[in-house]
N, C-alpha and C positions, 0 to 999 in steps of 0.2 A: 477738105480733101480727105481727112481722117474719118468724117462721119461717112462719105461715100465708101471707103474701104471698109469699114464696119458693117454698112448695111449689106455689101456684098458678101462678105464673110458670114453673116447670119443668114442671108438668103441661101447660100451654098449650104450651110448646116441644115437648114429647114428641109430642103431637097433631099439631102442625104438621110436624114431621120424619117422623112415620109417614105422613102424607097426601103429603108432596112427595117424600121419599127412599124411601119404603117401609120405614123403620126408622131405627136409629141407626148410626152410624160411629164409629171413635175419635176423628175430628175434631169430629164434633157432640157427643161426649160431653165432651171438653174445653171445648168452647164453652159448653155446659150449666153445667159446673162454674164457669167465669168469669162466666157472666150469674147464677148463683145466688148468688155472693159479691157481686157488684155490686147486685143488687136486695135482699139481706138488709141490706147497709150502708146502702143509700139509705132502706130502710123503717125502720132506727133513728134516722133523722134526724126 
């Protein structure tokens, strides 16, 4: 379940970045990694 929640969060972030910035950059990729880790660990609780 934690993996599904993480994938949904990263998908939403990707769509948001595509809409606002026109795509991903190195900074947003790093942020996505950190966000993914955070969401995954919180979903495990």
